C-alpha positions in Angstrom: -19.9 15.2 24.5 -22.6 12.6 24.1 -22.2 9.4 22.0 -24.3 10.3 19.3 -22.2 13.4 18.5 -19.0 11.2 18.5 -20.7 8.8 16.0 -21.7 11.7 13.7 -18.0 12.8 13.6 -16.5 9.4 13.0 -13.2 9.5 11.5 -12.7 13.2 12.1 -9.2 13.9 13.7 -8.2 17.3 12.5 -9.8 20.8 12.0 -8.2 24.0 10.9 -9.9 27.1 12.3 -8.8 30.2 10.2 -9.0 32.8 12.9 -7.6 35.3 10.4 -6.3 35.3 7.0 -4.1 38.3 7.4 -0.4 37.8 7.4 2.6 39.8 8.4 5.2 38.0 6.0 5.5 37.9 2.3 7.1 34.5 1.6 8.5 34.2 -1.9 6.8 30.9 -2.5 3.3 31.8 -1.1 0.4 31.2 -3.4 -1.7 34.0 -2.1 0.9 36.6 -2.9 1.1 35.0 -6.5 -2.5 35.5 -6.8 -2.4 39.1 -5.5 0.1 39.9 -8.3 -1.2 37.9 -11.2 -4.9 37.0 -10.4 -6.4 40.0 -8.3 -9.9 38.9 -8.9 -9.3 35.8 -6.9 -7.4 37.6 -4.1 -8.5 36.9 -0.5 -10.8 39.3 1.2 -8.8 39.9 4.3 -10.4 39.8 7.8 -10.9 37.9 10.9 -13.3 35.3 12.2 -16.3 36.7 14.3 -15.6 35.6 17.9 -19.2 34.4 18.1 -18.4 31.9 15.2 -15.3 30.7 17.1 -17.5 30.0 20.1 -20.0 28.2 17.8 -17.3 25.9 16.4 -15.8 25.2 19.8 -19.3 24.1 21.0 -19.7 21.6 18.2 -16.3 19.9 18.0 -15.8 16.4 19.5 -13.1 15.9 22.2 -9.5 14.8 21.5 -9.1 15.9 18.0 -6.6 18.4 16.7 -7.5 21.9 16.3 -5.1 24.1 14.3 -5.6 27.8 14.5 -4.5 28.7 11.1 -5.2 28.2 7.3 -4.3 30.9 4.9 -3.1 33.5 7.6 -0.9 34.2 10.6 -3.1 33.0 13.5 -1.2 35.2 16.0 -2.5 38.2 14.2 -6.1 37.6 15.7 -6.7 40.2 18.3 -8.3 37.7 20.7 -6.0 34.8 19.9 -5.5 33.7 23.6 -9.3 33.8 24.3 -10.0 32.0 21.2 -7.7 29.0 21.9 -9.0 28.7 25.6 -12.6 27.9 24.1 -11.2 24.6 22.8 -10.9 22.9 26.3 -11.2 19.3 25.2 -9.1 19.4 21.9 -5.5 19.1 21.2 -4.5 22.8 20.3 -2.0 23.6 17.8 -0.7 26.4 15.6 1.7 26.8 12.7 3.3 30.3 12.6 6.1 32.3 11.0 7.2 33.3 14.5 7.2 37.0 14.1 4.7 37.6 17.1 6.0 34.8 19.5 7.3 37.4 22.0 4.4 39.8 21.7 2.0 37.0 22.2 3.9 34.8 24.5 1.3 35.2 27.4 -1.4 33.9 25.0 0.7 31.0 23.7 2.5 29.6 26.8 0.4 27.0 28.7 -2.3 27.5 26.2 -1.3 25.8 23.0 -0.3 22.1 23.2 2.1 22.3 20.1 3.5 25.1 17.9 5.2 24.8 14.6 7.4 27.6 13.4 7.9 27.6 9.6 11.5 28.3 8.4 11.6 28.7 4.5 14.1 28.0 1.9 15.8 31.2 0.4 14.4 33.5 3.1 16.4 36.8 3.2 19.3 37.0 5.7 17.5 39.8 7.5 14.4 37.6 7.9 16.3 34.5 8.9 18.4 36.3 11.5 15.5 38.1 13.1 13.4 34.9 13.1 16.1 32.8 14.8 16.7 35.5 17.4 13.0 35.7 18.3 12.7 31.8 18.5 15.7 31.7 20.9 14.2 34.5 23.0 10.7 32.8 23.0 12.2 29.4 24.2 14.0 31.2 27.0 10.7 32.8 28.2 8.8 29.5 27.7 11.3 27.3 29.6 9.9 23.7 30.2 6.1 25.0 29.8 3.7 24.2 27.0 3.7 24.3 24.0 6.0 21.7 22.5 7.9 23.3 19.6 8.4 22.0 16.1 10.8 23.6 13.7 9.2 23.2 10.3 11.9 23.5 7.6 10.4 24.1 4.3 12.5 23.1 1.4 16.4 23.2 1.4 17.0 24.6 4.8 20.1 24.0 6.8 18.7 22.6 10.2 21.8 22.2 12.2 21.3 25.2 14.5 17.7 24.2 15.1 18.7 20.7 16.1 20.5 22.3 19.0 17.4 24.0 20.3 14.6 22.5 22.5 12.2 21.1 20.0 11.8 18.8 16.9 12.9 19.3 13.4 10.4 18.4 10.7 11.5 18.8 7.1 8.9 19.4 4.3 9.2 19.6 0.6 8.1 22.7 -1.3 5.4 22.8 -4.1 4.1 25.2 -6.8 2.8 28.5 -5.3 -0.6 28.0 -6.8 -1.3 24.6 -5.1 -0.2 21.2 -3.9 1.6 20.1 -7.2 5.0 20.2 -9.0 6.8 19.4 -5.7 10.6 20.0 -5.6 13.0 17.2 -5.2 10.4 14.4 -4.7 6.7 13.7 -5.0 4.5 13.3 -1.9 4.0 9.9 -0.2 1.0 7.9 -1.3 -0.9 5.9 1.4 -1.2 2.3 0.8 -5.0 2.5 0.8 -4.9 4.7 -2.1 -7.3 7.4 -0.6 -6.2 10.9 0.5 -6.0 10.8 4.2 -7.0 14.6 4.4 -10.3 13.7 2.7 -11.0 11.0 5.4 -10.0 12.8 8.5 -9.8 16.5 7.9 -11.9 19.7 7.7 -10.9 23.5 7.3 -13.0 26.4 8.3 -12.2 29.8 6.9 -13.0 33.2 8.5 -16.4 33.5 7.0 -17.5 30.0 8.2 -17.1 28.2 4.8 -16.0 24.6 5.4 -13.6 22.9 3.0 -12.4 19.3 2.8 -8.8 20.2 3.5 -6.3 23.1 3.8 -5.0 22.9 0.2 -4.6 26.4 -1.4 -7.9 26.9 -3.0 -8.5 30.5 -4.4 -11.4 29.5 -6.5 -13.1 27.8 -3.4 -13.9 24.5 -5.3 -13.1 22.5 -2.1 -16.0 24.1 -0.2 -18.6 21.6 1.0 -20.6 23.7 3.5 -21.2 26.9 5.5 -21.4 27.0 9.1 -23.9 30.0 9.0 -26.4 27.8 7.5 -25.4 24.1 8.6 -24.1 22.4 11.7 -20.5 21.0 11.5 -21.9 17.3 11.8 -24.2 18.0 8.8 -21.3 19.2 6.8 -19.0 16.2 7.8 -21.7 13.8 6.8 -22.9 15.7 3.7 -23.8 14.0 0.3 -21.2 15.8 -1.4 -18.4 14.8 0.9 -19.5 11.2 0.7 -19.6 11.4 -3.1 -16.0 12.6 -3.2 -14.9 9.8 -1.0 -16.6 7.3 -3.3 -14.6 8.7 -6.2 -11.4 8.4 -4.3 -12.2 4.8 -3.4 -12.7 4.1 -7.1 -9.3 5.6 -8.0 -11.1 8.7 -9.6 -9.9 11.6 -7.5 -9.4 13.4 -10.9 -13.2 13.8 -10.9 -13.1 15.9 -7.6 -12.8 19.6 -8.4 -10.0 20.3 -5.9 -8.4 17.0 -5.9 -7.8 16.8 -9.8 -5.2 19.6 -9.4 -3.5 18.3 -6.3 -0.7 15.7 -5.8 -1.0 15.7 -2.0 -2.4 12.5 -0.3 -2.6 13.7 3.3 0.9 12.4 4.2 3.5 15.1 5.0 6.7 14.2 3.1 10.2 15.3 4.2 12.5 17.2 2.0 
């Protein structure tokens, strides 16, 4: 990676690559499920990212940043998941998953990803909880001491005692309203001292079609989209006039003038339950 490209991506630390928006779990607090029920006109058009687009993204990214292979879907449902991950040789490779396919995709995960976060949700059914825990224990046994490092992501009021006994780290997160990052349960998200959303400063998210958004907040109306990889380079989008204008509004304390940010209470700082 040449110095010019590194300068063009100054500040970028994290990119979400939505390999697929398909999901094999119907979480009760999922915004996309609420949209399907109540606003079908805004529902996602389900599909997967063209593998040539995955290659295109991998070639453009600077080294040593985090690449997360999910956004609105379950990344492990991507047919060529293992192949896709291997394209990102110089990045830190991560995935957040519901865990249902950990055993089936073990060969594509182990020694391929650097970290994997497994989401355990509040008020999940007993059947789902028991099945998930069984799969996790079996996966950990298969993985042994090999990569990836495992994070147990507890969403909401979840008893984490049994996960504290497993080989990994427990990360607790507050729940928010299904339709977006607002109306947080128990406590509001942490606000950084600089008063600017950290996601806006260091994050991008690419959906299955190649549309690029400023962050991974739930956005059924796509008001956070700032570019299209089918028409622009990732560097052009990162340094776009629109993104710079949104940053300037945040710097002035006017995030309420940014279409996506005005309905969001998240500031880019994960907050524990």
